[in-house]
N, C-alpha and C positions, 0 to 999 in steps of 0.2 A: 723660261716662262716668267712672266711678271704678273702681278695682280694688284688691283686697286679697288677701293670701295667708293662708289659715287655717293658722296655725302648728302646730296639733295634727295636721293632715292631711299637711302637707308632709314629704316624705321625702328631699328634696335630689336629685332626678333631674336637675335643671338644664335641662330642656327649655324652660322658660319663658324663661330668660335667653338661650337660643340663639334663640328666636323673637322676643323683644322685649328686647334688651340695654339699651335706653335707659330701660326701665320697671322691669325686675326686677333686683335686686341680690342676689348670693349671699353668704352668711356665710363668712368665712374660717375659722371654727371648725368648722362642720358641713355647709356647703354648702346649707343651707336658704335659701329665697328670701324676699324681702320686696319690697314695691312702695312705695317712699317718696314717690312722686309724689302730689300732692294731686288732680290731675285729669289724665286721659290726654289728650294732645294729639290732635286729630282725625286727624292723619296717622299716628298709632300705633294707632288703634282696631282695625284689621284684624289687626295683629300681636298685640295683646293678646288678641283673640278666638281667634286661632290658638293662642296659648300656653295659654289656658284649655282649649281642646279637646284639646291634646296632653298635658295633665297626667294621668299615670296615677292619681293619688290624688284628682283633682278638687278640689284645694286652692285653686284660683284662683277668687275670687268677683268677678264683673263686675256692676256696678250702673249703672243709667242716670244 
């Protein structure tokens, strides 16, 4: 599984980082998220799906 954050949609609500702090990193400048991992570890997949579901802007894109 891969994940990315659509930078144009992200509004910096930080919910993704609370759900999956090992996957999502918040910018010190504006609080917007990024997902610098190349591939999501299997043990983090449920947390990433929860983060995607909790994003008010639907800015998290999960790919198989």
